[in-house]
C-alpha positions, 0 to 999 in steps of 0.5 A: 077777091082778086088783087088788082094791078096797080100802076105807078100812076094809079098809086099816085092817084090813090094817094091823092084820092085817099082823103075821099075815104077820110074815116079810114087810115090812109096807108091801110086802105091804100094797101088793103082796099085800094078799090074802095078809094077808086070807087069813092073817086068814081062816085064823089068826083063832082067837079071837072078837075076831080073827074078828069083826075079820076079818068087818069086811073088805068082802065083795068083798075076802073073796070076791076073796081066795078067788078068787085064793087060792094054795096054802098060804093056806088049809087044808081047814077054813077053805076050806070055812068061808069059802066057805059063809059068803060064798056060802051052803051051796048052792054047790059049793066049788072044790078047794083050791089045791094046789102044782104040780110040774113 
């Protein structure tokens, strides 16, 4: 897993959205799994203010979140929405990550 580049603005936004992953320790998840916070913001920002704040994350961080997404981080609707928003409508959206069973 590639460690994403996190800007100062991204760090502020991670602090803001850390409550979206309320079951995790705030400092630990910001340090060890920031993409989980970004994915939660991308999926769960359900009002205009939260959505606009989510859009303030750097494009690189948003794209890296989609590339490294794990099963359960996105639903179908948000998976397609963010791919089209970040890459345009002429891309082939990869399959949504799924859990694998042995």
